[in-house]
All heavy atoms as TSV, in Angstrom:
chain	resi	resn	atom	element	x	y	z
A	1	MET	N	N	84.567	81.250	102.166
A	1	MET	CA	C	83.910	81.977	101.101
A	1	MET	C	C	84.980	82.555	100.163
A	1	MET	O	O	85.932	83.183	100.586
A	1	MET	CB	C	83.075	83.107	101.691
A	1	MET	CG	C	82.318	83.892	100.679
A	1	MET	SD	S	81.189	85.006	101.518
A	1	MET	CE	C	81.280	86.367	100.422
A	2	ALA	N	N	84.797	82.335	98.896
A	2	ALA	CA	C	85.742	82.834	97.896
A	2	ALA	C	C	85.413	84.291	97.552
A	2	ALA	O	O	84.254	84.670	97.475
A	2	ALA	CB	C	85.684	81.979	96.655
A	3	HIS	N	N	86.448	85.067	97.387
A	3	HIS	CA	C	86.273	86.472	97.019
A	3	HIS	C	C	86.739	86.677	95.586
A	3	HIS	O	O	87.750	86.127	95.171
A	3	HIS	CB	C	87.105	87.374	97.943
A	3	HIS	CG	C	86.693	87.297	99.361
A	3	HIS	ND1	N	85.625	87.986	99.861
A	3	HIS	CD2	C	87.197	86.589	100.404
A	3	HIS	CE1	C	85.492	87.730	101.145
A	3	HIS	NE2	N	86.437	86.876	101.494
A	4	ASN	N	N	86.019	87.472	94.848
A	4	ASN	CA	C	86.388	87.779	93.473
A	4	ASN	C	C	87.207	89.057	93.371
A	4	ASN	O	O	87.586	89.453	92.274
A	4	ASN	CB	C	85.141	87.897	92.601
A	4	ASN	CG	C	84.439	86.572	92.440
A	4	ASN	OD1	O	85.077	85.533	92.371
A	4	ASN	ND2	N	83.123	86.594	92.403
A	5	CYS	N	N	87.472	89.694	94.485
A	5	CYS	CA	C	88.180	90.978	94.475
A	5	CYS	C	C	89.573	90.873	93.858
A	5	CYS	O	O	90.046	91.817	93.244
A	5	CYS	CB	C	88.285	91.530	95.892
A	5	CYS	SG	S	86.684	91.874	96.646
A	6	GLU	N	N	90.200	89.728	94.030
A	6	GLU	CA	C	91.544	89.544	93.494
A	6	GLU	C	C	91.543	89.563	91.962
A	6	GLU	O	O	92.493	90.020	91.348
A	6	GLU	CB	C	92.108	88.209	94.005
A	6	GLU	CG	C	93.582	88.061	93.869
A	6	GLU	CD	C	94.372	88.996	94.773
A	6	GLU	OE1	O	93.998	89.225	95.930
A	6	GLU	OE2	O	95.391	89.522	94.288
A	7	LYS	N	N	90.439	89.101	91.349
A	7	LYS	CA	C	90.354	89.002	89.888
A	7	LYS	C	C	89.379	90.014	89.281
A	7	LYS	O	O	89.009	89.880	88.124
A	7	LYS	CB	C	89.910	87.596	89.494
A	7	LYS	CG	C	90.887	86.519	89.919
A	7	LYS	CD	C	90.376	85.162	89.566
A	7	LYS	CE	C	89.479	84.707	90.706
A	7	LYS	NZ	N	88.929	83.400	90.600
A	8	CYS	N	N	88.965	90.992	90.047
A	8	CYS	CA	C	87.974	91.965	89.590
A	8	CYS	C	C	88.477	92.733	88.359
A	8	CYS	O	O	89.555	93.331	88.393
A	8	CYS	CB	C	87.671	92.947	90.707
A	8	CYS	SG	S	86.544	94.277	90.245
A	9	PRO	N	N	87.705	92.736	87.268
A	9	PRO	CA	C	88.156	93.461	86.072
A	9	PRO	C	C	88.222	94.975	86.280
A	9	PRO	O	O	89.056	95.647	85.674
A	9	PRO	CB	C	87.137	93.082	85.003
A	9	PRO	CG	C	85.979	92.496	85.717
A	9	PRO	CD	C	86.450	92.020	87.051
A	10	VAL	N	N	87.375	95.508	87.138
A	10	VAL	CA	C	87.413	96.956	87.393
A	10	VAL	C	C	88.649	97.295	88.227
A	10	VAL	O	O	89.285	98.321	88.005
A	10	VAL	CB	C	86.114	97.444	88.060
A	10	VAL	CG1	C	86.128	98.950	88.231
A	10	VAL	CG2	C	84.900	97.027	87.245
A	11	ARG	N	N	89.010	96.419	89.141
A	11	ARG	CA	C	90.249	96.621	89.902
A	11	ARG	C	C	91.455	96.588	88.965
A	11	ARG	O	O	92.391	97.380	89.103
A	11	ARG	CB	C	90.378	95.545	90.970
A	11	ARG	CG	C	91.637	95.675	91.791
A	11	ARG	CD	C	91.711	94.583	92.827
A	11	ARG	NE	N	92.957	94.627	93.563
A	11	ARG	CZ	C	93.331	93.736	94.448
A	11	ARG	NH1	N	92.541	92.718	94.732
A	11	ARG	NH2	N	94.481	93.848	95.059
A	12	ALA	N	N	91.427	95.701	88.003
A	12	ALA	CA	C	92.510	95.627	87.013
A	12	ALA	C	C	92.591	96.922	86.212
A	12	ALA	O	O	93.685	97.384	85.878
A	12	ALA	CB	C	92.298	94.438	86.085
A	13	ARG	N	N	91.440	97.515	85.924
A	13	ARG	CA	C	91.441	98.805	85.214
A	13	ARG	C	C	92.089	99.877	86.071
A	13	ARG	O	O	92.829	100.718	85.575
A	13	ARG	CB	C	90.012	99.230	84.845
A	13	ARG	CG	C	89.261	98.279	83.959
A	13	ARG	CD	C	89.472	98.465	82.477
A	13	ARG	NE	N	89.181	99.744	81.947
A	13	ARG	CZ	C	88.035	100.130	81.406
A	13	ARG	NH1	N	87.021	99.307	81.361
A	13	ARG	NH2	N	87.894	101.330	80.903
A	14	TYR	N	N	91.788	99.864	87.381
A	14	TYR	CA	C	92.425	100.823	88.291
A	14	TYR	C	C	93.934	100.598	88.298
A	14	TYR	O	O	94.703	101.551	88.240
A	14	TYR	CB	C	91.879	100.677	89.709
A	14	TYR	CG	C	92.567	101.615	90.674
A	14	TYR	CD1	C	92.064	102.896	90.884
A	14	TYR	CD2	C	93.724	101.253	91.346
A	14	TYR	CE1	C	92.704	103.777	91.746
A	14	TYR	CE2	C	94.367	102.117	92.201
A	14	TYR	CZ	C	93.856	103.374	92.389
A	14	TYR	OH	O	94.500	104.251	93.233
A	15	ASP	N	N	94.345	99.348	88.389
A	15	ASP	CA	C	95.773	99.040	88.442
A	15	ASP	C	C	96.503	99.496	87.179
A	15	ASP	O	O	97.639	99.947	87.251
A	15	ASP	CB	C	95.996	97.544	88.657
A	15	ASP	CG	C	95.612	97.105	90.066
A	15	ASP	OD1	O	95.536	97.963	90.968
A	15	ASP	OD2	O	95.387	95.894	90.249
A	16	SER	N	N	95.830	99.401	86.032
A	16	SER	CA	C	96.483	99.809	84.787
A	16	SER	C	C	96.383	101.311	84.534
A	16	SER	O	O	97.268	101.885	83.903
A	16	SER	CB	C	95.911	99.030	83.597
A	16	SER	OG	O	94.574	99.401	83.366
A	17	ASN	N	N	95.309	101.946	85.024
A	17	ASN	CA	C	95.136	103.384	84.814
A	17	ASN	C	C	94.234	103.957	85.915
A	17	ASN	O	O	93.021	104.053	85.730
A	17	ASN	CB	C	94.535	103.656	83.437
A	17	ASN	CG	C	94.445	105.139	83.140
A	17	ASN	OD1	O	94.907	105.970	83.921
A	17	ASN	ND2	N	93.843	105.483	82.023
A	18	PRO	N	N	94.823	104.343	87.050
A	18	PRO	CA	C	94.025	104.841	88.177
A	18	PRO	C	C	93.199	106.081	87.863
A	18	PRO	O	O	92.195	106.338	88.522
A	18	PRO	CB	C	95.066	105.154	89.247
A	18	PRO	CG	C	96.294	104.449	88.846
A	18	PRO	CD	C	96.232	104.285	87.361
A	19	ARG	N	N	93.579	106.843	86.873
A	19	ARG	CA	C	92.863	108.078	86.568
A	19	ARG	C	C	91.703	107.867	85.594
A	19	ARG	O	O	90.962	108.801	85.313
A	19	ARG	CB	C	93.829	109.120	86.031
A	19	ARG	CG	C	94.859	109.512	87.101
A	19	ARG	CD	C	95.930	110.428	86.645
A	19	ARG	NE	N	95.687	111.816	86.462
A	19	ARG	CZ	C	95.264	112.715	87.358
A	19	ARG	NH1	N	94.960	112.348	88.535
A	19	ARG	NH2	N	95.150	113.973	87.075
A	20	SER	N	N	91.528	106.641	85.101
A	20	SER	CA	C	90.406	106.369	84.211
A	20	SER	C	C	89.102	106.448	84.997
A	20	SER	O	O	89.085	106.347	86.228
A	20	SER	CB	C	90.541	104.976	83.583
A	20	SER	OG	O	90.345	103.975	84.568
A	21	LEU	N	N	88.004	106.607	84.299
A	21	LEU	CA	C	86.704	106.677	84.952
A	21	LEU	C	C	86.423	105.388	85.719
A	21	LEU	O	O	85.991	105.426	86.876
A	21	LEU	CB	C	85.603	106.945	83.923
A	21	LEU	CG	C	84.202	107.118	84.497
A	21	LEU	CD1	C	84.153	108.275	85.477
A	21	LEU	CD2	C	83.211	107.324	83.371
A	22	ALA	N	N	86.677	104.253	85.101
A	22	ALA	CA	C	86.459	102.964	85.774
A	22	ALA	C	C	87.377	102.831	86.982
A	22	ALA	O	O	86.959	102.330	88.038
A	22	ALA	CB	C	86.684	101.811	84.804
A	23	GLY	N	N	88.612	103.261	86.847
A	23	GLY	CA	C	89.555	103.196	87.956
A	23	GLY	C	C	89.135	104.063	89.125
A	23	GLY	O	O	89.172	103.644	90.279
A	24	ARG	N	N	88.707	105.269	88.833
A	24	ARG	CA	C	88.255	106.172	89.901
A	24	ARG	C	C	86.992	105.647	90.552
A	24	ARG	O	O	86.819	105.754	91.767
A	24	ARG	CB	C	88.043	107.580	89.364
A	24	ARG	CG	C	89.359	108.278	89.047
A	24	ARG	CD	C	89.161	109.667	88.556
A	24	ARG	NE	N	88.586	109.578	87.211
A	24	ARG	CZ	C	87.914	110.543	86.610
A	24	ARG	NH1	N	87.718	111.687	87.218
A	24	ARG	NH2	N	87.446	110.383	85.401
A	25	PHE	N	N	86.099	105.062	89.734
A	25	PHE	CA	C	84.886	104.466	90.296
A	25	PHE	C	C	85.262	103.330	91.238
A	25	PHE	O	O	84.732	103.237	92.339
A	25	PHE	CB	C	83.953	103.932	89.197
A	25	PHE	CG	C	82.813	103.129	89.756
A	25	PHE	CD1	C	81.737	103.756	90.337
A	25	PHE	CD2	C	82.849	101.748	89.723
A	25	PHE	CE1	C	80.701	103.013	90.890
A	25	PHE	CE2	C	81.821	100.997	90.267
A	25	PHE	CZ	C	80.743	101.639	90.850
A	26	TRP	N	N	86.158	102.449	90.837
A	26	TRP	CA	C	86.536	101.321	91.685
A	26	TRP	C	C	87.121	101.809	93.001
A	26	TRP	O	O	86.769	101.305	94.068
A	26	TRP	CB	C	87.548	100.412	90.969
A	26	TRP	CG	C	87.946	99.270	91.849
A	26	TRP	CD1	C	87.253	98.123	92.058
A	26	TRP	CD2	C	89.096	99.212	92.685
A	26	TRP	NE1	N	87.913	97.340	92.973
A	26	TRP	CE2	C	89.058	97.983	93.380
A	26	TRP	CE3	C	90.159	100.072	92.914
A	26	TRP	CZ2	C	90.031	97.602	94.267
A	26	TRP	CZ3	C	91.139	99.683	93.811
A	26	TRP	CH2	C	91.066	98.467	94.470
A	27	ARG	N	N	87.985	102.804	92.937
A	27	ARG	CA	C	88.613	103.314	94.164
A	27	ARG	C	C	87.569	103.901	95.104
A	27	ARG	O	O	87.600	103.693	96.305
A	27	ARG	CB	C	89.688	104.348	93.815
A	27	ARG	CG	C	90.398	104.928	95.015
A	27	ARG	CD	C	91.021	103.829	95.870
A	27	ARG	NE	N	91.442	104.352	97.141
A	27	ARG	CZ	C	90.678	104.477	98.225
A	27	ARG	NH1	N	89.414	104.107	98.193
A	27	ARG	NH2	N	91.163	104.965	99.335
A	28	TRP	N	N	86.597	104.630	94.570
A	28	TRP	CA	C	85.509	105.165	95.379
A	28	TRP	C	C	84.682	104.015	95.949
A	28	TRP	O	O	84.325	104.014	97.132
A	28	TRP	CB	C	84.632	106.086	94.517
A	28	TRP	CG	C	83.369	106.485	95.189
A	28	TRP	CD1	C	83.190	107.493	96.082
A	28	TRP	CD2	C	82.095	105.847	95.039
A	28	TRP	NE1	N	81.885	107.529	96.494
A	28	TRP	CE2	C	81.192	106.523	95.865
A	28	TRP	CE3	C	81.637	104.776	94.287
A	28	TRP	CZ2	C	79.852	106.163	95.963
A	28	TRP	CZ3	C	80.311	104.414	94.386
A	28	TRP	CH2	C	79.432	105.109	95.214
A	29	HIS	N	N	84.400	103.039	95.122
A	29	HIS	CA	C	83.548	101.916	95.473
A	29	HIS	C	C	84.090	101.115	96.659
A	29	HIS	O	O	83.315	100.696	97.526
A	29	HIS	CB	C	83.396	101.012	94.239
A	29	HIS	CG	C	82.771	99.698	94.502
A	29	HIS	ND1	N	81.421	99.543	94.661
A	29	HIS	CD2	C	83.317	98.464	94.621
A	29	HIS	CE1	C	81.156	98.271	94.872
A	29	HIS	NE2	N	82.290	97.596	94.851
A	30	ILE	N	N	85.391	100.898	96.738
A	30	ILE	CA	C	85.919	100.045	97.803
A	30	ILE	C	C	85.792	100.687	99.183
A	30	ILE	O	O	85.878	99.991	100.191
A	30	ILE	CB	C	87.371	99.593	97.542
A	30	ILE	CG1	C	88.344	100.763	97.559
A	30	ILE	CG2	C	87.454	98.788	96.275
A	30	ILE	CD1	C	89.810	100.343	97.519
A	31	ASP	N	N	85.547	101.972	99.259
A	31	ASP	CA	C	85.316	102.605	100.554
A	31	ASP	C	C	83.986	102.163	101.155
A	31	ASP	O	O	83.789	102.281	102.366
A	31	ASP	CB	C	85.324	104.127	100.431
A	31	ASP	CG	C	86.722	104.684	100.236
A	31	ASP	OD1	O	87.702	104.013	100.612
A	31	ASP	OD2	O	86.828	105.803	99.701
A	32	TYR	N	N	83.056	101.664	100.334
A	32	TYR	CA	C	81.710	101.326	100.779
A	32	TYR	C	C	81.323	99.869	100.569
A	32	TYR	O	O	80.335	99.418	101.116
A	32	TYR	CB	C	80.685	102.201	100.047
A	32	TYR	CG	C	81.008	103.653	100.185
A	32	TYR	CD1	C	81.637	104.355	99.169
A	32	TYR	CD2	C	80.730	104.327	101.369
A	32	TYR	CE1	C	81.957	105.698	99.307
A	32	TYR	CE2	C	81.048	105.656	101.527
A	32	TYR	CZ	C	81.660	106.338	100.489
A	32	TYR	OH	O	81.989	107.651	100.640
A	33	CYS	N	N	82.064	99.148	99.795
A	33	CYS	CA	C	81.697	97.791	99.395
A	33	CYS	C	C	81.869	96.787	100.538
A	33	CYS	O	O	82.992	96.577	101.007
A	33	CYS	CB	C	82.539	97.360	98.198
A	33	CYS	SG	S	82.194	95.688	97.649
A	34	PRO	N	N	80.782	96.132	100.977
A	34	PRO	CA	C	80.918	95.151	102.046
A	34	PRO	C	C	81.739	93.928	101.609
A	34	PRO	O	O	82.428	93.316	102.425
A	34	PRO	CB	C	79.488	94.765	102.389
A	34	PRO	CG	C	78.650	95.249	101.277
A	34	PRO	CD	C	79.407	96.325	100.565
A	35	GLY	N	N	81.679	93.575	100.339
A	35	GLY	CA	C	82.481	92.462	99.830
A	35	GLY	C	C	83.967	92.757	99.929
A	35	GLY	O	O	84.763	91.895	100.323
A	36	TRP	N	N	84.364	93.977	99.556
A	36	TRP	CA	C	85.777	94.366	99.655
A	36	TRP	C	C	86.213	94.342	101.115
A	36	TRP	O	O	87.304	93.886	101.441
A	36	TRP	CB	C	86.003	95.749	99.050
A	36	TRP	CG	C	87.388	96.254	99.318
A	36	TRP	CD1	C	87.780	97.084	100.318
A	36	TRP	CD2	C	88.582	95.924	98.593
A	36	TRP	NE1	N	89.133	97.307	100.259
A	36	TRP	CE2	C	89.653	96.601	99.204
A	36	TRP	CE3	C	88.839	95.133	97.484
A	36	TRP	CZ2	C	90.961	96.510	98.752
A	36	TRP	CZ3	C	90.148	95.047	97.027
A	36	TRP	CH2	C	91.192	95.718	97.661
A	37	LYS	N	N	85.366	94.818	102.011
A	37	LYS	CA	C	85.723	94.855	103.428
A	37	LYS	C	C	85.931	93.445	103.974
A	37	LYS	O	O	86.879	93.201	104.721
A	37	LYS	CB	C	84.668	95.610	104.224
A	37	LYS	CG	C	84.685	97.098	103.906
A	37	LYS	CD	C	83.599	97.844	104.625
A	37	LYS	CE	C	83.644	99.302	104.183
A	37	LYS	NZ	N	82.691	100.123	104.877
A	38	ARG	N	N	85.071	92.497	103.587
A	38	ARG	CA	C	85.259	91.106	104.007
A	38	ARG	C	C	86.543	90.535	103.412
A	38	ARG	O	O	87.297	89.844	104.092
A	38	ARG	CB	C	84.065	90.247	103.580
A	38	ARG	CG	C	82.877	90.384	104.494
A	38	ARG	CD	C	81.830	89.334	104.212
A	38	ARG	NE	N	81.424	89.273	102.814
A	38	ARG	CZ	C	80.438	89.976	102.278
A	38	ARG	NH1	N	79.744	90.814	103.024
A	38	ARG	NH2	N	80.128	89.845	101.008
A	39	TYR	N	N	86.781	90.821	102.133
A	39	TYR	CA	C	88.004	90.359	101.473
A	39	TYR	C	C	89.225	90.917	102.188
A	39	TYR	O	O	90.161	90.186	102.520
A	39	TYR	CB	C	87.999	90.800	100.009
A	39	TYR	CG	C	89.335	90.707	99.328
A	39	TYR	CD1	C	89.902	89.483	99.021
A	39	TYR	CD2	C	90.038	91.863	98.996
A	39	TYR	CE1	C	91.145	89.406	98.402
A	39	TYR	CE2	C	91.270	91.793	98.369
A	39	TYR	CZ	C	91.818	90.562	98.077
A	39	TYR	OH	O	93.038	90.487	97.465
A	40	PHE	N	N	89.219	92.205	102.458
A	40	PHE	CA	C	90.353	92.874	103.092
A	40	PHE	C	C	90.629	92.279	104.474
A	40	PHE	O	O	91.772	92.020	104.831
A	40	PHE	CB	C	90.067	94.372	103.182
A	40	PHE	CG	C	91.250	95.195	103.571
A	40	PHE	CD1	C	92.260	95.452	102.664
A	40	PHE	CD2	C	91.342	95.738	104.834
A	40	PHE	CE1	C	93.357	96.223	103.013
A	40	PHE	CE2	C	92.428	96.512	105.200
A	40	PHE	CZ	C	93.443	96.752	104.285
A	41	LYS	N	N	89.569	92.036	105.255
A	41	LYS	CA	C	89.737	91.471	106.592
A	41	LYS	C	C	90.213	90.027	106.557
A	41	LYS	O	O	90.793	89.543	107.521
A	41	LYS	CB	C	88.439	91.571	107.377
A	41	LYS	CG	C	88.126	92.973	107.816
A	41	LYS	CD	C	86.845	93.041	108.597
A	41	LYS	CE	C	86.561	94.480	108.993
A	41	LYS	NZ	N	85.308	94.588	109.751
A	42	SER	N	N	89.974	89.334	105.448
A	42	SER	CA	C	90.387	87.936	105.341
A	42	SER	C	C	91.883	87.787	105.028
A	42	SER	O	O	92.427	86.699	105.151
A	42	SER	CB	C	89.577	87.220	104.258
A	42	SER	OG	O	89.999	87.608	102.960
A	43	LEU	N	N	92.531	88.877	104.659
A	43	LEU	CA	C	93.950	88.836	104.293
A	43	LEU	C	C	94.829	88.871	105.534
A	43	LEU	O	O	94.425	89.367	106.587
A	43	LEU	CB	C	94.290	90.034	103.406
A	43	LEU	CG	C	93.542	90.126	102.087
A	43	LEU	CD1	C	93.830	91.458	101.423
A	43	LEU	CD2	C	93.896	88.967	101.182
A	44	ASP	N	N	96.060	88.384	105.388
A	44	ASP	CA	C	96.995	88.476	106.492
A	44	ASP	C	C	97.491	89.925	106.621
A	44	ASP	O	O	97.297	90.750	105.730
A	44	ASP	CB	C	98.166	87.502	106.339
A	44	ASP	CG	C	99.003	87.747	105.092
A	44	ASP	OD1	O	99.179	88.915	104.697
A	44	ASP	OD2	O	99.494	86.770	104.514
A	45	GLN	N	N	98.108	90.222	107.744
A	45	GLN	CA	C	98.525	91.593	108.058
A	45	GLN	C	C	99.458	92.178	107.003
A	45	GLN	O	O	99.321	93.345	106.627
A	45	GLN	CB	C	99.205	91.629	109.438
A	45	GLN	CG	C	99.582	93.006	109.892
A	45	GLN	CD	C	98.377	93.906	110.105
A	45	GLN	OE1	O	97.301	93.442	110.462
A	45	GLN	NE2	N	98.541	95.187	109.888
A	46	GLU	N	N	100.371	91.380	106.489
A	46	GLU	CA	C	101.328	91.867	105.494
A	46	GLU	C	C	100.630	92.284	104.196
A	46	GLU	O	O	100.909	93.344	103.636
A	46	GLU	CB	C	102.364	90.786	105.205
A	46	GLU	CG	C	103.456	91.224	104.267
A	46	GLU	CD	C	104.484	90.130	104.056
A	46	GLU	OE1	O	104.906	89.524	105.055
A	46	GLU	OE2	O	104.848	89.902	102.890
A	47	LYS	N	N	99.707	91.471	103.739
A	47	LYS	CA	C	98.973	91.774	102.501
A	47	LYS	C	C	98.073	93.005	102.696
A	47	LYS	O	O	97.955	93.847	101.813
A	47	LYS	CB	C	98.151	90.556	102.076
A	47	LYS	CG	C	97.457	90.718	100.765
A	47	LYS	CD	C	98.427	90.773	99.612
A	47	LYS	CE	C	97.674	90.793	98.305
A	47	LYS	NZ	N	98.536	90.960	97.156
A	48	ARG	N	N	97.436	93.102	103.874
A	48	ARG	CA	C	96.610	94.283	104.165
A	48	ARG	C	C	97.441	95.555	104.130
A	48	ARG	O	O	97.012	96.564	103.577
A	48	ARG	CB	C	95.937	94.153	105.525
A	48	ARG	CG	C	94.648	93.408	105.462
A	48	ARG	CD	C	93.924	93.515	106.761
A	48	ARG	NE	N	94.196	92.259	107.451
A	48	ARG	CZ	C	94.053	92.047	108.728
A	48	ARG	NH1	N	93.654	93.008	109.521
A	48	ARG	NH2	N	94.312	90.877	109.248
A	49	GLN	N	N	98.638	95.507	104.701
A	49	GLN	CA	C	99.523	96.674	104.706
A	49	GLN	C	C	99.906	97.048	103.281
A	49	GLN	O	O	99.921	98.226	102.919
A	49	GLN	CB	C	100.775	96.395	105.545
A	49	GLN	CG	C	101.718	97.546	105.630
A	49	GLN	CD	C	101.118	98.727	106.371
A	49	GLN	OE1	O	100.252	98.585	107.219
A	49	GLN	NE2	N	101.559	99.919	106.038
A	50	GLU	N	N	100.201	96.049	102.460
A	50	GLU	CA	C	100.563	96.294	101.062
A	50	GLU	C	C	99.416	96.977	100.311
A	50	GLU	O	O	99.632	97.959	99.593
A	50	GLU	CB	C	100.900	94.963	100.389
A	50	GLU	CG	C	101.247	95.088	98.928
A	50	GLU	CD	C	101.430	93.723	98.284
A	50	GLU	OE1	O	101.949	92.809	98.949
A	50	GLU	OE2	O	101.042	93.588	97.113
A	51	LEU	N	N	98.193	96.475	100.495
A	51	LEU	CA	C	97.043	97.079	99.811
A	51	LEU	C	C	96.736	98.471	100.355
A	51	LEU	O	O	96.322	99.355	99.603
A	51	LEU	CB	C	95.814	96.176	99.932
A	51	LEU	CG	C	95.881	94.857	99.184
A	51	LEU	CD1	C	94.601	94.049	99.422
A	51	LEU	CD2	C	96.104	95.073	97.705
A	52	THR	N	N	96.932	98.668	101.654
A	52	THR	CA	C	96.711	99.984	102.250
A	52	THR	C	C	97.619	101.020	101.598
A	52	THR	O	O	97.162	102.115	101.242
A	52	THR	CB	C	96.962	99.932	103.780
A	52	THR	OG1	O	96.025	99.033	104.355
A	52	THR	CG2	C	96.812	101.295	104.407
A	53	LEU	N	N	98.868	100.670	101.422
A	53	LEU	CA	C	99.803	101.594	100.773
A	53	LEU	C	C	99.507	101.741	99.288
A	53	LEU	O	O	99.546	102.851	98.755
A	53	LEU	CB	C	101.234	101.105	100.985
A	53	LEU	CG	C	101.737	101.115	102.414
A	53	LEU	CD1	C	103.089	100.452	102.516
A	53	LEU	CD2	C	101.765	102.526	102.969
A	54	ARG	N	N	99.219	100.642	98.635
A	54	ARG	CA	C	98.993	100.661	97.180
A	54	ARG	C	C	97.772	101.486	96.793
A	54	ARG	O	O	97.801	102.217	95.804
A	54	ARG	CB	C	98.818	99.227	96.693
A	54	ARG	CG	C	98.661	99.100	95.215
A	54	ARG	CD	C	98.586	97.652	94.863
A	54	ARG	NE	N	98.635	97.460	93.441
A	54	ARG	CZ	C	98.648	96.283	92.866
A	54	ARG	NH1	N	98.619	95.193	93.598
A	54	ARG	NH2	N	98.681	96.180	91.576
A	55	TYR	N	N	96.691	101.359	97.567
A	55	TYR	CA	C	95.446	102.028	97.212
A	55	TYR	C	C	95.127	103.238	98.087
A	55	TYR	O	O	94.053	103.822	97.963
A	55	TYR	CB	C	94.288	101.033	97.250
A	55	TYR	CG	C	94.464	99.916	96.250
A	55	TYR	CD1	C	94.427	98.595	96.632
A	55	TYR	CD2	C	94.691	100.194	94.898
A	55	TYR	CE1	C	94.592	97.574	95.718
A	55	TYR	CE2	C	94.861	99.181	93.979
A	55	TYR	CZ	C	94.809	97.878	94.392
A	55	TYR	OH	O	94.973	96.871	93.478
A	56	GLY	N	N	96.041	103.608	98.960
A	56	GLY	CA	C	95.831	104.793	99.801
A	56	GLY	C	C	94.641	104.654	100.724
A	56	GLY	O	O	93.875	105.599	100.896
A	57	LEU	N	N	94.501	103.477	101.309
A	57	LEU	CA	C	93.362	103.218	102.199
A	57	LEU	C	C	93.599	103.814	103.567
A	57	LEU	O	O	94.739	103.979	103.994
A	57	LEU	CB	C	93.140	101.703	102.325
A	57	LEU	CG	C	92.910	100.965	101.012
A	57	LEU	CD1	C	92.865	99.464	101.287
A	57	LEU	CD2	C	91.645	101.425	100.353
A	58	LYS	N	N	92.509	104.087	104.251
A	58	LYS	CA	C	92.588	104.576	105.626
A	58	LYS	C	C	92.870	103.387	106.529
A	58	LYS	O	O	92.401	102.295	106.287
A	58	LYS	CB	C	91.272	105.218	106.040
A	58	LYS	CG	C	90.895	106.388	105.175
A	58	LYS	CD	C	89.502	106.846	105.511
A	58	LYS	CE	C	89.009	107.771	104.415
A	58	LYS	NZ	N	87.573	107.847	104.368
A	59	LYS	N	N	93.609	103.622	107.563
A	59	LYS	CA	C	93.942	102.532	108.487
A	59	LYS	C	C	92.884	102.343	109.513
A	59	LYS	O	O	92.087	103.110	109.813
A	59	LYS	CB	C	95.272	102.819	109.158
A	59	LYS	CG	C	96.385	102.756	108.166
A	59	LYS	CD	C	97.708	102.917	108.848
A	59	LYS	CE	C	98.813	102.823	107.803
A	59	LYS	NZ	N	100.094	102.769	108.378
């Protein structure tokens, strides 16, 4: 199954300006999004660690 999380325009907004309304919404959203959770679990351990640090995710 292909995931669009890598190319998500709202994620790109977060990456360019985390304090924007869209950026804050995206960061809140990934705590609950089942699609993001499937995407995250599909990644290898190294990439998961990188995203955990980058987005301040809970382990």
